[in-house]
C-alpha positions as a Markdown table, in Angstrom:
| # | Residue | x | y | z |
|---|---|---|---|---|
| 1 | Met | -63.5 | -17.3 | 68.9 |
| 2 | Val | -60.8 | -19.6 | 67.5 |
| 3 | Phe | -61.0 | -21.4 | 64.2 |
| 4 | Glu | -58.3 | -24.0 | 63.7 |
| 5 | His | -57.4 | -26.2 | 60.7 |
| 6 | Thr | -54.7 | -28.8 | 60.3 |
| 7 | Ile | -53.0 | -30.1 | 57.2 |
| 8 | Ser | -50.0 | -32.4 | 56.5 |
| 9 | Leu | -47.4 | -32.2 | 53.7 |
| 10 | Arg | -44.3 | -34.0 | 52.8 |
| 11 | Val | -41.0 | -32.1 | 52.4 |
| 12 | Arg | -39.8 | -32.4 | 48.8 |
| 13 | Tyr | -36.2 | -32.6 | 47.8 |
| 14 | Ala | -36.3 | -29.3 | 45.9 |
| 15 | Glu | -37.3 | -27.5 | 49.2 |
| 16 | Thr | -34.1 | -28.4 | 51.0 |
| 17 | Asp | -30.7 | -26.8 | 51.0 |
| 18 | Gln | -27.2 | -28.3 | 50.9 |
| 19 | Met | -27.4 | -29.2 | 54.6 |
| 20 | Gly | -30.6 | -31.2 | 54.0 |
| 21 | Tyr | -32.8 | -28.8 | 55.8 |
| 22 | Val | -35.9 | -27.0 | 54.5 |
| 23 | Tyr | -34.7 | -23.7 | 53.1 |
| 24 | Tyr | -36.1 | -20.9 | 55.3 |
| 25 | Gly | -37.9 | -19.2 | 52.4 |
| 26 | Asn | -40.1 | -22.3 | 51.8 |
| 27 | Tyr | -41.9 | -21.7 | 55.2 |
| 28 | Ala | -43.8 | -18.8 | 53.6 |
| 29 | Ile | -45.0 | -21.3 | 51.0 |
| 30 | Tyr | -46.0 | -23.8 | 53.7 |
| 31 | Tyr | -47.9 | -21.0 | 55.4 |
| 32 | Glu | -49.7 | -20.1 | 52.2 |
| 33 | Val | -50.7 | -23.8 | 51.6 |
| 34 | Ala | -52.1 | -24.0 | 55.1 |
| 35 | Arg | -53.8 | -20.6 | 54.9 |
| 36 | Val | -55.6 | -21.5 | 51.6 |
| 37 | Glu | -56.8 | -24.7 | 53.0 |
| 38 | Cys | -57.9 | -23.0 | 56.3 |
| 39 | Ile | -60.0 | -20.5 | 54.3 |
| 40 | Arg | -61.5 | -23.4 | 52.2 |
| 41 | Ala | -62.4 | -25.3 | 55.4 |
| 42 | Leu | -64.3 | -22.2 | 56.6 |
| 43 | Gly | -66.4 | -22.5 | 53.5 |
| 44 | Cys | -64.8 | -20.1 | 51.1 |
| 45 | Ser | -61.9 | -20.2 | 48.6 |
| 46 | Tyr | -59.3 | -17.7 | 47.5 |
| 47 | Lys | -60.4 | -18.3 | 43.9 |
| 48 | Ser | -64.0 | -17.3 | 44.7 |
| 49 | Leu | -62.8 | -14.2 | 46.5 |
| 50 | Glu | -60.7 | -13.2 | 43.5 |
| 51 | Glu | -63.6 | -13.9 | 41.2 |
| 52 | Asp | -65.6 | -11.4 | 43.4 |
| 53 | Gly | -62.9 | -8.8 | 43.0 |
| 54 | Ile | -61.1 | -9.3 | 46.3 |
| 55 | Leu | -57.4 | -9.9 | 46.7 |
| 56 | Leu | -55.5 | -10.8 | 49.9 |
| 57 | Pro | -51.9 | -9.7 | 49.8 |
| 58 | Val | -49.6 | -10.3 | 52.8 |
| 59 | Tyr | -49.2 | -7.2 | 54.9 |
| 60 | Glu | -46.9 | -8.7 | 57.6 |
| 61 | His | -45.0 | -12.0 | 58.0 |
| 62 | Tyr | -43.3 | -13.4 | 61.1 |
| 63 | Ser | -41.5 | -16.8 | 61.4 |
| 64 | Lys | -39.5 | -18.3 | 64.2 |
| 65 | Phe | -37.3 | -21.3 | 63.5 |
| 66 | Ile | -37.0 | -23.8 | 66.4 |
| 67 | Ala | -35.6 | -26.9 | 64.7 |
| 68 | Pro | -35.0 | -27.9 | 61.1 |
| 69 | Ala | -37.4 | -29.8 | 58.9 |
| 70 | Arg | -35.8 | -32.4 | 56.6 |
| 71 | Tyr | -36.3 | -34.0 | 53.3 |
| 72 | Asp | -39.1 | -36.5 | 53.1 |
| 73 | Glu | -40.5 | -35.7 | 56.6 |
| 74 | Ile | -44.2 | -35.3 | 56.9 |
| 75 | Leu | -45.0 | -31.9 | 58.5 |
| 76 | Thr | -48.2 | -31.1 | 60.3 |
| 77 | Ile | -49.3 | -27.4 | 60.1 |
| 78 | Lys | -51.9 | -26.0 | 62.5 |
| 79 | Thr | -53.4 | -22.8 | 61.3 |
| 80 | Arg | -55.4 | -20.6 | 63.7 |
| 81 | Ile | -57.6 | -17.6 | 63.2 |
| 82 | Lys | -58.1 | -16.3 | 66.8 |
| 83 | Glu | -60.2 | -13.2 | 66.0 |
| 84 | Lys | -62.9 | -12.3 | 63.6 |
| 85 | Pro | -61.4 | -10.1 | 60.9 |
| 86 | Thr | -61.9 | -6.5 | 61.5 |
| 87 | Ser | -61.9 | -3.6 | 59.1 |
| 88 | Ser | -59.6 | -4.8 | 56.2 |
| 89 | Arg | -57.3 | -7.3 | 57.9 |
| 90 | Ile | -57.2 | -10.9 | 58.8 |
| 91 | Gln | -54.4 | -12.6 | 60.9 |
| 92 | Phe | -53.4 | -16.3 | 60.7 |
| 93 | Glu | -51.1 | -18.0 | 63.2 |
| 94 | Tyr | -49.1 | -21.2 | 62.4 |
| 95 | Glu | -47.4 | -24.0 | 64.3 |
| 96 | Ile | -45.4 | -26.6 | 62.3 |
| 97 | Phe | -44.7 | -30.0 | 63.8 |
| 98 | Asn | -42.3 | -32.7 | 62.6 |
| 99 | Glu | -43.2 | -36.4 | 62.3 |
| 100 | Asn | -42.3 | -36.9 | 66.0 |
| 101 | Gly | -44.8 | -34.2 | 67.0 |
| 102 | Lys | -42.1 | -31.7 | 68.0 |
| 103 | Ile | -42.8 | -28.1 | 67.2 |
| 104 | Ile | -40.2 | -26.8 | 64.7 |
| 105 | Asn | -41.6 | -23.5 | 63.6 |
| 106 | Ile | -44.1 | -20.9 | 64.7 |
| 107 | Gly | -45.3 | -17.9 | 62.7 |
| 108 | Ser | -48.0 | -15.6 | 61.6 |
| 109 | Thr | -49.2 | -13.6 | 58.7 |
| 110 | Thr | -51.5 | -10.6 | 58.4 |
| 111 | Leu | -53.3 | -10.2 | 55.1 |
| 112 | Val | -55.3 | -7.2 | 53.8 |
| 113 | Phe | -58.6 | -7.4 | 51.9 |
| 114 | Val | -58.0 | -5.3 | 48.7 |
| 115 | Asn | -60.4 | -4.3 | 46.0 |
| 116 | Lys | -59.0 | -5.7 | 42.8 |
| 117 | Gln | -60.1 | -2.8 | 40.6 |
| 118 | Thr | -58.8 | 0.0 | 42.8 |
| 119 | Gly | -55.9 | -1.7 | 44.5 |
| 120 | Arg | -57.0 | -0.1 | 47.7 |
| 121 | Pro | -57.8 | -1.9 | 51.0 |
| 122 | Cys | -61.5 | -2.6 | 51.5 |
| 123 | Leu | -63.7 | -3.8 | 54.3 |
| 124 | Val | -64.0 | -7.5 | 55.1 |
| 125 | Pro | -66.5 | -9.0 | 52.6 |
| 126 | Asp | -69.9 | -9.7 | 54.1 |
| 127 | Arg | -69.7 | -13.4 | 53.3 |
| 128 | Ile | -66.4 | -13.7 | 55.2 |
| 129 | Ser | -67.9 | -11.9 | 58.2 |
| 130 | Arg | -70.9 | -14.2 | 58.1 |
| 131 | Leu | -68.7 | -17.3 | 58.3 |
| 132 | Phe | -67.1 | -16.0 | 61.5 |
| 133 | Asp | -70.5 | -15.0 | 62.9 |
| 134 | Val | -71.6 | -18.7 | 62.6 |
| 135 | Leu | -68.4 | -19.7 | 64.6 |
| 136 | Ser | -69.0 | -17.3 | 67.4 |
């Protein structure tokens, strides 16, 4: 099972450093934007999960920089979920491409489903599991 979603975004001036490259910390924000839209494309939203008392903090983050992104470029971000979430975790993988279609960054994040009231990890919500059952 693989679910894939793609978005595009334009690099804003405030996201670049003195060299004109996207500052490395902004890639985590790009991953978040892509991840939120990936979940939405599955038929769910972060907002609705939070309203149901489920939070999704990042447990692990990995990023590899292959080439720089620059101001005003349109980046394409592919987000993949390769496995149905198990127990309390879900993993996302990312590939970021520049306007020429060259891969410039790869990464991944693992998030944990957390009960908002207790602050403790919880099982994957049933409605999320059902979304992945439909894809299988």
